[in-house]
C-alpha positions as CSV (number, residue, x, y, z in Angstrom):
1,S,158.9,155.3,86.2
2,D,161.3,152.5,84.3
3,A,164.2,155.0,85.2
4,A,163.3,154.9,88.4
5,E,163.0,150.9,88.4
6,I,166.6,150.6,86.9
7,L,168.1,152.8,89.9
8,L,166.2,150.4,92.1
9,E,167.4,147.2,90.5
10,A,171.1,149.2,90.5
11,Y,171.1,150.7,94.0
12,I,169.0,148.6,96.4
13,K,170.2,145.4,96.8
14,T,169.5,144.9,101.0
15,D,166.8,145.6,103.5
16,E,169.3,148.2,104.7
17,D,169.7,150.2,101.4
18,V,165.7,150.0,101.4
19,A,165.7,151.8,104.8
20,Q,168.5,154.2,103.7
21,A,167.0,155.2,100.4
22,R,163.3,155.9,102.7
23,R,165.6,158.3,105.1
24,A,166.8,159.8,102.0
25,A,163.9,160.5,100.4
26,S,161.9,161.9,103.6
27,A,165.0,164.0,104.0
28,T,164.3,165.7,100.5
29,L,160.5,165.6,100.8
30,W,161.2,167.4,104.0
31,A,163.9,170.3,102.7
32,W,161.8,170.7,99.8
33,R,158.7,171.1,101.6
34,E,161.0,174.0,103.5
35,M,161.8,174.8,100.5
36,H,158.6,176.0,99.0
37,E,156.7,177.4,102.3
38,G,159.8,179.6,102.6
39,I,158.8,180.8,99.3
40,L,155.5,181.3,99.4
41,R,156.2,183.3,102.9
42,E,158.3,185.8,100.8
43,L,155.1,186.5,98.2
44,R,152.9,186.9,101.0
45,R,155.1,189.4,102.7
46,R,155.8,190.9,99.1
47,H,152.5,191.1,97.6
48,D,150.4,191.0,100.8
49,F,148.1,188.2,100.0
């Protein structure tokens, strides 16, 4: 999106910045997945599906 492009231009200046952004994105994705797997486990436990 345009907003993402603007953020990239503002914050990503070097190759190290790119690597740091990739690490942050990876950690964010991992945390999101863990959270949603936990929610699904709880729904399955509560509703037997």
